[in-house]
C-alpha positions as a Markdown table, in Angstrom:
| # | Residue | x | y | z |
|---|---|---|---|---|
| 1 | Met | -12.6 | 265.3 | 79.5 |
| 2 | Lys | -12.0 | 262.1 | 77.8 |
| 3 | Lys | -9.6 | 260.9 | 80.1 |
| 4 | Ile | -11.9 | 261.7 | 83.0 |
| 5 | His | -14.7 | 259.4 | 81.4 |
| 6 | Thr | -12.5 | 256.5 | 81.1 |
| 7 | Leu | -11.1 | 256.6 | 84.7 |
| 8 | Glu | -14.9 | 256.7 | 85.6 |
| 9 | Val | -15.7 | 253.6 | 83.6 |
| 10 | Ile | -12.9 | 251.8 | 85.1 |
| 11 | Ile | -13.6 | 252.7 | 88.6 |
| 12 | Lys | -17.3 | 251.6 | 87.9 |
| 13 | Gly | -16.0 | 248.2 | 86.3 |
| 14 | Phe | -14.8 | 247.3 | 90.1 |
| 15 | Ala | -16.6 | 249.6 | 92.4 |
| 16 | Asn | -19.2 | 247.0 | 93.6 |
| 17 | Glu | -18.8 | 244.2 | 96.0 |
| 18 | Arg | -19.7 | 241.4 | 93.5 |
| 19 | Arg | -17.5 | 242.6 | 90.9 |
| 20 | Ile | -14.6 | 242.5 | 93.2 |
| 21 | Ser | -15.5 | 239.1 | 94.2 |
| 22 | Val | -15.6 | 238.2 | 90.1 |
| 23 | Leu | -12.0 | 239.7 | 90.3 |
| 24 | Leu | -10.8 | 237.5 | 93.0 |
| 25 | Leu | -12.5 | 234.5 | 91.3 |
| 26 | Leu | -11.1 | 234.9 | 88.1 |
| 27 | His | -7.6 | 235.5 | 90.0 |
| 28 | Arg | -8.1 | 232.1 | 91.0 |
| 29 | Tyr | -9.8 | 230.3 | 88.2 |
| 30 | Pro | -8.9 | 231.9 | 85.0 |
| 31 | Asn | -10.8 | 230.9 | 82.0 |
| 32 | Ser | -14.3 | 230.6 | 83.9 |
| 33 | Ser | -17.9 | 231.1 | 82.3 |
| 34 | Ile | -20.7 | 233.0 | 83.3 |
| 35 | Gly | -22.3 | 229.7 | 84.6 |
| 36 | Glu | -19.0 | 228.6 | 86.3 |
| 37 | Ile | -18.6 | 232.2 | 88.0 |
| 38 | Ala | -22.5 | 232.2 | 89.1 |
| 39 | Asp | -22.1 | 228.7 | 90.9 |
| 40 | Ala | -19.3 | 229.5 | 92.5 |
| 41 | Leu | -20.4 | 232.9 | 93.8 |
| 42 | Lys | -24.0 | 231.7 | 94.4 |
| 43 | Ile | -25.6 | 234.5 | 92.6 |
| 44 | Gly | -27.9 | 234.6 | 89.6 |
| 45 | Tyr | -26.6 | 233.9 | 86.0 |
| 46 | Lys | -28.1 | 237.0 | 84.5 |
| 47 | Ser | -26.7 | 239.2 | 87.4 |
| 48 | Val | -23.1 | 237.6 | 86.8 |
| 49 | Ser | -23.5 | 238.4 | 83.2 |
| 50 | Gln | -24.4 | 242.1 | 83.8 |
| 51 | His | -21.5 | 242.3 | 86.1 |
| 52 | Val | -18.7 | 240.9 | 83.9 |
| 53 | Asp | -20.0 | 243.1 | 81.0 |
| 54 | Lys | -19.4 | 246.2 | 83.0 |
| 55 | Met | -16.0 | 244.8 | 83.6 |
| 56 | Tyr | -15.5 | 243.8 | 80.0 |
| 57 | Arg | -16.1 | 247.6 | 79.1 |
| 58 | Ala | -13.8 | 248.7 | 81.7 |
| 59 | Gly | -11.1 | 246.4 | 80.3 |
| 60 | Leu | -10.8 | 244.4 | 83.4 |
| 61 | Val | -11.9 | 241.1 | 81.9 |
| 62 | Ser | -11.2 | 239.5 | 78.4 |
| 63 | Lys | -13.6 | 237.3 | 76.7 |
| 64 | Glu | -12.4 | 234.3 | 74.6 |
| 65 | Gly | -14.8 | 232.0 | 72.5 |
| 66 | Asp | -14.6 | 228.2 | 73.4 |
| 67 | Gly | -16.9 | 226.6 | 71.0 |
| 68 | Tyr | -20.4 | 227.1 | 72.8 |
| 69 | Phe | -18.9 | 228.7 | 76.0 |
| 70 | Val | -17.5 | 232.1 | 76.4 |
| 71 | Leu | -14.2 | 232.2 | 78.7 |
| 72 | His | -13.4 | 235.4 | 81.0 |
| 73 | Thr | -10.1 | 235.6 | 82.2 |
| 74 | Leu | -8.5 | 239.0 | 83.9 |
| 75 | Thr | -6.5 | 241.3 | 81.8 |
| 76 | Ile | -3.6 | 243.3 | 82.8 |
| 77 | Arg | -5.5 | 246.1 | 84.0 |
| 78 | Gly | -7.9 | 243.8 | 85.9 |
| 79 | Lys | -4.7 | 242.1 | 87.8 |
| 80 | Gln | -3.6 | 245.9 | 88.4 |
| 81 | Ile | -6.7 | 246.9 | 90.1 |
| 82 | Leu | -6.7 | 243.5 | 92.0 |
| 83 | Tyr | -3.4 | 244.4 | 93.1 |
| 84 | Phe | -4.4 | 247.8 | 94.5 |
| 85 | Leu | -7.5 | 246.9 | 96.2 |
| 86 | Arg | -5.5 | 244.0 | 98.0 |
| 87 | Lys | -2.7 | 247.0 | 99.1 |
| 88 | Leu | -6.1 | 249.3 | 100.4 |
| 89 | Cys | -7.0 | 246.4 | 102.6 |
């Protein structure tokens, strides 16, 4: 049952139009802050923060502090999911 729950968390980590947009953006522009992602996608900071947090918990995105800013990049799992999504479409 734990594997099923883990799979559910991963799927929910990308099962959203905005989260897929974040995956695509981070693939093109790794090491982006929440503000940069929000500006690029023209959505609110709080909304991006919530989406990225869900993606982080799913293991799709990593966070690294750079002084005042936290920079986000795709993990190996995030890259694999993006590859999978591209094959579907």
